DRENVORO-905768 format. One line per field, with one value per residue (C-alpha): x, z, y; residue in three letters; chain. Coordinates in pm, 1 decimal. Layout:
BEGIN
xx	[X, ...] .
zz	[Z, ...] .
yy	[Y, ...] .
res	[ALA, ...] .
chain	[A, ...] .
END
This chain:
BEGIN
xx	[1346.4, 1475.5, 1679.2, 1587.3, 1893.2, 1734.9, 1958.1, 1817.4, 1650.4, 1393.9, 1067.9, 1064.2, 1335.4, 1202.4, 834.1, 978.7, 1147.6, 821.1, 605.9, 886.5, 854.9, 473.9, 505.0, 748.0, 1120.2, 1426.4, 1500.2, 1820.1, 1823.9, 2138.0, 2194.5, 2441.5, 2383.0, 2448.7, 2089.8, 1747.2, 1668.1, 1493.6, 1471.9, 1163.6, 933.7, 567.7, 455.7, 58.6, -68.8, -350.5, -571.2, -386.5, -94.0, -256.1, -379.4, -33.7, -5.4, -301.1, -184.2, 172.5, -58.8, 50.6, -273.6, -332.6, 1.3, 44.9, -268.2, -183.8, 27.6, -167.0, -392.6, -709.2, -739.8, -1088.1, -1015.5, -736.7, -785.9, -592.6, -549.8, -441.1, -60.2, -45.1, -463.5, -515.7, -826.0, -1060.3, -1000.2, -1116.9, -1141.7, -1132.3, -1331.1, -1093.9, -1192.2, -1486.3, -1575.4, -1217.4, -1245.0, -1584.9, -1523.8, -1168.8, -1237.6, -924.5, -777.6, -618.1, -361.9, -73.7, 184.6, 561.6, 829.7, 991.7, 701.7, 669.7, 1019.4, 971.6, 670.2, 839.3, 1164.5, 1004.6, 818.3, 1119.0, 1274.4, 990.3, 912.6, 1278.8, 1522.5, 1884.7, 1755.9, 1851.4, 2224.0, 2337.7, 2671.8, 2659.2, 2731.8, 2620.8, 2905.3, 2817.7, 2660.2, 2786.7, 2561.5, 2564.2, 2238.0, 2174.8, 2261.6, 2354.0, 2599.3, 2621.1, 2979.5, 2962.5, 3228.1, 3442.7, 3448.5, 3189.8, 2938.1, 2584.4, 2413.8, 2077.5, 1834.6, 1718.5, 1890.0, 1652.5, 1781.2, 1573.4, 1892.5, 1723.7, 1755.2, 2082.4, 2143.7, 2453.8, 2237.1, 2089.2, 2441.8, 2577.3, 2246.2, 2217.0, 2526.9, 2603.3, 2334.4, 2275.4, 1944.2, 1748.8, 1760.3, 1369.2, 1454.6, 1302.0, 1420.5, 1198.3, 1217.3, 1079.3, 1003.9, 805.8, 667.7, 471.0, 114.5, 154.6, 363.9, 100.3, -180.8, -441.7, -201.2, -210.6, -270.7, -663.9, -757.3, -701.2, -387.5, -400.0, -185.9, -95.5, -63.6, 125.0, 386.3, 686.7, 656.1, 341.3, 370.3, 181.9, 88.5, -123.2, -120.7, 107.3, 109.1, -280.5, -313.7, 17.1, 285.6, 275.3, 415.9, 531.1, 693.0, 798.1, 850.8, 1058.0, 1155.8, 1529.9, 1811.4, 2098.3, 2100.9, 2506.2, 2471.2, 2601.4, 2387.9, 2077.5, 1963.8, 2111.5, 1991.3, 1925.1, 1813.2, 1494.9, 1556.8, 1615.6, 1329.7, 1096.2, 1233.3, 1138.3, 777.7, 773.2, 396.6, 265.8, -17.3, 29.8, -24.1, 257.2, 485.8, 432.8, 532.1, 842.8, 941.7, 844.5, 1051.9, 1354.6, 1524.9, 1474.0, 1580.4, 1610.4, 1687.3, 1687.9, 1405.7, 1521.8, 1335.9, 1426.7, 1216.5, 1105.7, 1349.4, 1310.7, 1379.3, 1414.1, 1620.5, 1907.2, 1940.3, 1868.0, 1906.4, 1593.1, 1508.6, 1216.7, 1090.1, 1295.3, 1579.7, 1374.1, 1072.8, 1131.7, 857.2, 831.1, 626.1, 319.8, 121.1, 198.0, 310.1, 626.2, 641.6, 312.7, 441.4, 698.3, 513.3, 313.8, 622.7, 693.8, 405.3, 358.1, 734.7, 702.1, 364.7, 538.3, 860.8, 697.2, 451.8, 679.6, 876.7, 1180.8, 1265.3, 1346.9, 976.2, 880.2, 1119.0, 945.2, 586.8, 660.1, 792.7, 476.1, 256.1, 459.2, 616.1, 304.3, 163.9, 434.0, 541.6, 180.5, 219.5, 537.3, 362.6, 85.5, 329.0, 519.8, 206.4, 114.9, 403.7, 297.0, -35.5, 35.5, 313.3, 109.4, 210.6, -27.2, -391.9, -495.6, -324.8, -446.3, -789.2, -758.3, -610.8, -830.5, -1186.7, -1266.8, -1149.2, -1369.4, -1679.9, -1623.6, -1583.5, -1893.0, -2127.0, -1966.0, -1804.1, -1814.0, -1607.1, -1320.6, -1339.0, -1328.8, -1042.9, -763.0, -962.7, -771.6, -454.6, -643.3, -851.3, -608.1, -562.9, -247.8, -317.4, -615.0, -724.2, -411.0, -370.3, -154.9, -402.9, -450.8, -471.2, -215.2, -194.2, -155.1, 186.8, 387.6] .
zz	[-4273.5, -3990.8, -3647.6, -3326.3, -3061.0, -2698.3, -2408.0, -2121.0, -2081.8, -1837.1, -1891.7, -2043.1, -2315.1, -2346.5, -2443.4, -2621.3, -2862.8, -2892.1, -2969.6, -3205.8, -3374.1, -3384.8, -3621.6, -3874.4, -3738.5, -3678.1, -3307.4, -3087.5, -2766.7, -2532.7, -2208.6, -1973.5, -1766.1, -1849.5, -1863.6, -1879.7, -1500.5, -1243.8, -851.3, -702.0, -675.6, -805.1, -972.9, -1041.6, -1384.2, -1426.6, -1682.9, -1848.6, -1888.8, -1978.5, -2322.2, -2401.5, -2406.9, -2560.9, -2883.7, -2884.3, -2875.3, -2510.2, -2336.7, -2291.9, -2250.0, -1979.8, -1783.7, -1790.7, -1484.1, -1325.3, -1033.4, -1022.5, -707.9, -599.7, -435.8, -303.0, 62.9, 339.8, 670.1, 1014.1, 986.4, 1370.5, 1411.2, 1084.7, 1099.0, 732.5, 681.0, 308.1, -15.2, -363.6, -620.7, -855.0, -997.4, -1270.6, -1165.7, -1266.0, -1630.7, -1671.2, -1605.0, -1834.2, -2057.2, -1933.1, -1612.7, -1343.0, -1253.8, -992.1, -1241.5, -1093.0, -1239.0, -1363.5, -1554.6, -1708.5, -1839.7, -1938.4, -2199.4, -2314.4, -2407.6, -2562.1, -2795.5, -2925.6, -2985.6, -3147.2, -3363.9, -3429.6, -3344.0, -3184.4, -3098.8, -2766.3, -2691.3, -2321.6, -2180.0, -2392.1, -2149.6, -2310.2, -2239.2, -2455.7, -2773.4, -3060.3, -3336.5, -3692.2, -3877.6, -4054.8, -3761.2, -3370.2, -3232.0, -2905.5, -2790.0, -2564.9, -2344.9, -2508.5, -2795.7, -2990.2, -3185.2, -3223.9, -3522.9, -3550.4, -3640.3, -3332.2, -2928.0, -2659.0, -2307.6, -2090.1, -1826.2, -1527.2, -1253.9, -1298.1, -1658.6, -1845.2, -2163.0, -1960.6, -1788.1, -2129.8, -2253.6, -1951.5, -1726.6, -1423.2, -1138.9, -843.6, -798.2, -470.9, -152.8, -33.3, 273.8, 285.8, 197.8, 78.9, 173.4, -83.3, -51.0, -271.3, -25.6, -164.4, 35.6, 135.6, 418.2, 534.3, 645.6, 831.1, 764.6, 365.3, 281.0, 139.7, -235.9, -248.5, -290.8, 81.3, 178.3, 571.4, 729.6, 1002.5, 1161.1, 935.8, 730.9, 588.8, 392.1, 85.2, 54.8, -273.6, -441.8, -756.5, -996.5, -1003.5, -570.2, -575.4, -436.3, -222.8, -222.8, 27.5, 13.7, 305.8, 315.4, 604.6, 651.4, 752.1, 771.3, 782.7, 445.9, 365.8, 120.5, -252.9, -399.8, -576.9, -416.5, -114.5, 56.5, 395.4, 725.4, 791.8, 1150.4, 1027.2, 823.1, 1100.7, 1335.0, 1125.2, 1172.9, 1500.6, 1652.2, 1329.4, 1200.1, 1196.5, 830.9, 761.0, 1000.0, 894.8, 505.4, 616.0, 867.6, 615.5, 313.4, 218.4, 100.3, 239.2, -48.5, 65.6, -145.5, -91.2, -265.9, -489.8, -728.7, -933.4, -1026.5, -1371.9, -1659.4, -1869.5, -2195.6, -2317.1, -2623.6, -2820.1, -3155.2, -3221.7, -2882.3, -2637.8, -2269.7, -2145.2, -1815.5, -1539.0, -1726.2, -1740.8, -1458.4, -1169.6, -934.3, -552.2, -577.3, -395.3, -677.5, -849.9, -1190.5, -1241.3, -1493.6, -1635.8, -1733.1, -1883.4, -2058.9, -2212.7, -2304.0, -2528.6, -2694.6, -2749.6, -2845.3, -3099.5, -3277.2, -3259.9, -3393.6, -3722.2, -3759.0, -3778.8, -4092.7, -3883.6, -3582.1, -3395.7, -3457.4, -3331.0, -2971.1, -2927.2, -2960.6, -2751.5, -2504.5, -2522.0, -2482.6, -2147.9, -1990.3, -1765.6, -1720.4, -1596.8, -1426.0, -1246.8, -1129.1, -956.1, -765.0, -682.0, -532.0, -338.1, -166.6, -78.3, 118.8, 354.5, 391.1, 476.7, 728.3, 912.3, 1301.9, 1496.5, 1556.0, 1441.5, 1107.0, 1080.6, 1156.4, 841.3, 587.0, 716.2, 795.4, 450.0, 300.6, 527.0, 462.8, 103.3, 48.8, 263.6, 121.8, -212.7, -387.6, -740.9, -553.8, -552.0, -834.8, -1024.4, -825.0, -1042.7, -1371.5, -1522.5, -1462.6, -1512.4, -1768.5, -2006.0, -2295.8, -2535.3, -2802.0, -2841.7, -3242.1, -3309.2, -3590.0, -3348.8, -3171.6, -3300.0, -3203.5, -3034.5, -3282.0, -3577.5, -3395.2, -3361.5] .
yy	[1053.6, 1267.4, 1093.9, 1251.7, 1134.4, 1123.2, 1146.4, 916.7, 600.9, 658.1, 706.3, 1012.7, 938.3, 627.9, 764.8, 1055.9, 800.8, 596.1, 949.1, 1080.6, 731.0, 692.9, 1049.7, 894.5, 1003.4, 762.3, 693.7, 629.0, 640.2, 696.0, 545.4, 564.2, 253.0, -104.2, -159.1, -8.1, -122.5, 80.5, 13.1, -128.7, 159.1, 235.6, 544.8, 722.6, 695.3, 953.0, 953.2, 1229.1, 1011.9, 721.2, 883.0, 964.4, 536.7, 498.9, 710.3, 507.1, 194.8, 81.9, 93.7, -261.6, -372.1, -117.1, -202.4, -602.0, -512.2, -242.3, -182.8, 56.0, 264.5, 288.1, 648.8, 875.9, 928.2, 1155.8, 999.7, 1081.5, 951.4, 769.8, 731.1, 601.1, 821.0, 882.3, 1278.9, 1292.8, 1122.9, 1185.3, 982.5, 745.9, 414.4, 396.3, 746.0, 919.0, 709.4, 782.1, 1186.5, 1189.1, 907.1, 698.2, 566.8, 598.9, 361.1, 197.0, 119.0, -70.1, 171.2, -135.6, -261.4, 58.5, 94.0, -283.8, -225.0, 89.8, -50.8, -376.0, -139.7, 80.6, -298.3, -414.0, -80.3, 16.1, -276.2, -181.3, 198.5, 213.9, 215.6, 98.4, 185.5, 573.3, 855.3, 1172.2, 1456.9, 1729.5, 1824.4, 2033.7, 2172.7, 2312.0, 2441.1, 2104.0, 1875.7, 1792.8, 1582.4, 1390.8, 1307.1, 1043.7, 965.4, 694.1, 943.3, 816.5, 1111.1, 1005.3, 1238.6, 1349.1, 1590.1, 1701.2, 1611.8, 1583.1, 1613.1, 1360.7, 1302.9, 1384.7, 1653.4, 1698.1, 1725.0, 1755.9, 1892.8, 2113.9, 2248.9, 2294.5, 2493.9, 2693.5, 2698.6, 2498.1, 2531.7, 2355.1, 2191.8, 2327.1, 2067.3, 2158.3, 2014.3, 1654.2, 1341.7, 979.4, 679.1, 395.9, 28.6, -213.1, -527.2, -835.1, -812.3, -1191.7, -1045.9, -797.4, -956.2, -763.9, -463.3, -473.5, -121.0, -26.7, -92.0, 350.4, 579.8, 675.1, 973.8, 978.6, 1304.3, 1395.6, 1654.2, 1740.3, 1410.4, 1189.1, 858.3, 733.7, 390.9, 199.0, -108.2, -260.6, -557.1, -634.6, -575.9, -820.7, -564.4, -275.6, 65.2, 328.9, 664.3, 813.1, 1188.2, 1351.6, 1692.0, 1661.0, 1962.9, 1762.9, 1571.8, 1527.0, 1232.0, 1355.9, 1060.9, 1054.5, 741.3, 531.3, 233.7, 298.7, 107.3, -44.2, 61.4, 427.8, 421.9, 284.8, 546.0, 817.8, 660.9, 580.5, 567.6, 580.3, 349.6, -14.4, -19.2, 224.3, 80.9, -296.8, -240.4, -33.4, -381.2, -601.9, -508.8, -616.8, -306.3, 44.7, 340.5, 682.3, 980.5, 1367.3, 1574.5, 1820.4, 2130.7, 2380.6, 2699.1, 2676.9, 2796.9, 3050.9, 2832.4, 2506.1, 2458.9, 2558.6, 2547.2, 2145.2, 2060.1, 2057.2, 1984.7, 1766.5, 1599.9, 1662.7, 1798.5, 2111.1, 2119.5, 1845.5, 1817.9, 1686.0, 1377.5, 1552.2, 1503.8, 1181.5, 1400.2, 1380.5, 1079.9, 1219.7, 1570.7, 1388.0, 1194.4, 1512.0, 1668.6, 1346.7, 1368.6, 1746.5, 1750.9, 1474.5, 1654.2, 1977.2, 1923.6, 1695.0, 2009.5, 2291.5, 2390.9, 2515.7, 2355.0, 2658.4, 2723.7, 2383.8, 2393.6, 2725.5, 2599.3, 2310.2, 2527.0, 2775.4, 2482.6, 2329.9, 2573.6, 2726.6, 2407.7, 2206.5, 2522.3, 2464.5, 2165.1, 2217.2, 2532.6, 2284.5, 1984.6, 2240.1, 2360.8, 2035.7, 1951.5, 2204.3, 2083.1, 1738.7, 1840.5, 2045.5, 2051.7, 2329.0, 2203.9, 2525.3, 2427.0, 2071.0, 2220.8, 2502.2, 2234.6, 1939.7, 2046.2, 2128.7, 1858.3, 1656.2, 1851.8, 1840.4, 1522.6, 1420.8, 1689.5, 1814.8, 1518.5, 1687.5, 2006.1, 1745.3, 1603.2, 1937.4, 2074.0, 1864.9, 1845.8, 2096.4, 1796.9, 1493.9, 1620.1, 1733.5, 1584.9, 1645.8, 1390.5, 1582.5, 1596.2, 1410.8, 1146.9, 976.6, 782.4, 424.3, 74.4, -147.8, -383.9, -163.1, 11.7, -323.8] .
res	[MET, LYS, LYS, VAL, VAL, VAL, ALA, GLY, GLY, GLY, ILE, GLY, GLY, LEU, CYS, SER, ALA, LEU, CYS, PHE, HIS, ARG, PHE, GLY, TRP, ASP, VAL, GLU, VAL, LEU, GLU, GLN, ALA, PRO, ALA, LEU, LYS, GLU, VAL, GLY, ALA, GLY, ILE, GLN, ILE, SER, PRO, ASN, GLY, VAL, LYS, VAL, LEU, ARG, ALA, ILE, GLY, LEU, GLU, ASP, THR, VAL, SER, ALA, ASN, ALA, PHE, VAL, PRO, GLN, SER, THR, GLN, ILE, ARG, GLY, GLY, ARG, SER, GLY, LYS, LEU, ILE, GLY, THR, VAL, ARG, LEU, GLY, SER, HIS, ILE, GLU, GLU, ARG, HIS, GLY, ALA, PRO, TYR, TRP, HIS, ILE, HIS, ARG, ALA, ASP, LEU, ILE, ALA, ALA, LEU, GLU, GLN, ALA, ILE, GLU, LEU, ARG, GLN, PRO, GLY, ALA, ILE, ARG, THR, ASN, ALA, SER, VAL, THR, ARG, TYR, GLU, GLN, THR, ASP, ASP, ALA, VAL, ARG, ALA, VAL, LEU, ALA, GLU, GLY, ASP, VAL, VAL, GLN, GLY, ASP, LEU, LEU, VAL, GLY, ALA, ASP, GLY, ILE, ARG, SER, ILE, ILE, ARG, GLN, GLN, MET, LEU, GLY, PRO, SER, LYS, PRO, ARG, PHE, THR, GLY, ASN, VAL, ALA, TRP, ARG, ALA, VAL, VAL, PRO, VAL, ASP, ARG, LEU, GLY, GLN, PHE, THR, PRO, PRO, PRO, THR, ALA, SER, VAL, TRP, VAL, GLY, GLU, GLY, ARG, HIS, ALA, VAL, THR, TYR, LEU, LEU, ARG, ARG, GLY, THR, LEU, ALA, ASN, ILE, VAL, GLY, VAL, VAL, GLU, ARG, SER, ASP, TRP, LYS, ALA, GLU, GLY, TRP, MET, GLU, GLN, GLY, THR, LYS, GLN, ALA, ALA, LEU, ASN, ASP, PHE, ALA, GLY, TRP, HIS, PRO, ILE, VAL, ARG, THR, ILE, LEU, GLU, GLN, ALA, ASP, ALA, HIS, TYR, CYS, TRP, ALA, LEU, PHE, ASP, ARG, GLU, PRO, LEU, ASN, ARG, TRP, GLY, ASP, GLY, ARG, VAL, VAL, LEU, LEU, GLY, ASP, ALA, CYS, HIS, PRO, MET, LEU, PRO, PHE, MET, ALA, GLN, GLY, ALA, VAL, MET, ALA, MET, GLU, ASP, ALA, PHE, VAL, LEU, ALA, ARG, GLU, LEU, SER, SER, ALA, SER, ALA, THR, SER, GLY, GLY, ILE, ALA, GLN, TYR, TYR, ARG, ALA, ARG, ARG, ASN, ARG, THR, ALA, ARG, VAL, GLN, ARG, THR, ALA, ARG, ASP, ASN, ALA, GLY, ILE, PHE, HIS, ARG, ARG, SER, SER, LEU, GLY, LYS, LEU, ALA, ALA, TYR, ALA, PRO, LEU, TRP, LEU, ALA, SER, LYS, ALA, LEU, PRO, THR, ALA, LEU, ASP, GLN, ARG, TYR, ASP, TRP, ILE, TYR, GLY, HIS, ASP, VAL, THR, ALA, GLY, SER, ASP, ALA, THR, ALA, PRO, GLU, GLU, SER, LEU, ILE] .
chain	[A, A, A, A, A, A, A, A, A, A, A, A, A, A, A, A, A, A, A, A, A, A, A, A, A, A, A, A, A, A, A, A, A, A, A, A, A, A, A, A, A, A, A, A, A, A, A, A, A, A, A, A, A, A, A, A, A, A, A, A, A, A, A, A, A, A, A, A, A, A, A, A, A, A, A, A, A, A, A, A, A, A, A, A, A, A, A, A, A, A, A, A, A, A, A, A, A, A, A, A, A, A, A, A, A, A, A, A, A, A, A, A, A, A, A, A, A, A, A, A, A, A, A, A, A, A, A, A, A, A, A, A, A, A, A, A, A, A, A, A, A, A, A, A, A, A, A, A, A, A, A, A, A, A, A, A, A, A, A, A, A, A, A, A, A, A, A, A, A, A, A, A, A, A, A, A, A, A, A, A, A, A, A, A, A, A, A, A, A, A, A, A, A, A, A, A, A, A, A, A, A, A, A, A, A, A, A, A, A, A, A, A, A, A, A, A, A, A, A, A, A, A, A, A, A, A, A, A, A, A, A, A, A, A, A, A, A, A, A, A, A, A, A, A, A, A, A, A, A, A, A, A, A, A, A, A, A, A, A, A, A, A, A, A, A, A, A, A, A, A, A, A, A, A, A, A, A, A, A, A, A, A, A, A, A, A, A, A, A, A, A, A, A, A, A, A, A, A, A, A, A, A, A, A, A, A, A, A, A, A, A, A, A, A, A, A, A, A, A, A, A, A, A, A, A, A, A, A, A, A, A, A, A, A, A, A, A, A, A, A, A, A, A, A, A, A, A, A, A, A, A, A, A, A, A, A, A, A, A, A, A, A, A, A, A, A, A, A, A, A, A, A, A, A, A, A, A, A, A, A, A, A, A, A, A, A, A, A, A, A, A, A, A, A, A, A, A, A, A, A, A, A, A, A, A, A] .
END
């Protein structure tokens, strides 16, 4: 039996372990933290991501804690005026054969971790920081900070935007600061009263900033991400805890729904948004990159986690069917590079649309959206069919009922 060693215990790393296990591989996940945990935060899983969860037998498990939004809405950040609507709910499930979910990151991580422990007990190793890799024609070894060596047939670098695996593979380089920082908070809805956000993915737009609100855990939690243009970010850390007052200052005068969530939150995490240009290769012998390690994305398309999940399935499938590791990695790169690069570009473009400052710029961006949502809703549905309608599991014999996988 072949063995894959996965560096990184985030969504992409855990999902890749489950995908490889589903294709018959032995797996070992190396996570540098003492435990798998997530700062309180929500993510969106579109139909293309749900299909990956379905293929590895986790659709029912994850859906138990999900919230199904009825639409995506664009609203004025201060006025709350509705600018445009894109249909989700039952409409998108009928259109693409899978639902659209809002899920707490911690719930998704817990479901992935539990599935790995059920299917291959002991496969996740914490306090395991990979510092470098070594390889021969027949094997690859992940060298840990404490000196231990973990050997396998393949090493997957799922260790994020500051990937140690990517750095060794392609040389040192710093990610690009995009000039945006993001606030993130989660609040029980029973604290919000009349200012509970609607059952939608609501994008509140304004000059040089925007916020996104949506519900989690069957509607019991409200999530907010507030993005602000900044040129003075000095912090070295990837994520820091800021202050309530600083978050409120960044959204002074905004709609009460936005401000009430910030006011009622117990913790306000703030982090700088970085990205990279698409890489010209993702592999080195028996080593390959996945997710943010090779294509970090701004959160303005809600596809970062989903693209990593798609990566995981395609990588496991290609490496399982290829006659040689190099051929499988090459096919994985060909299948994923252009798609992920397009999503990266689209997310960057959305930052400019959401943050329009001039009246003329707002009119140019929002008038067509308003008109289309009123008169041509099907045109808005079609706009992102290339993302939501994509199915990396199509034609694969890996799809199976959940009960058969445990």
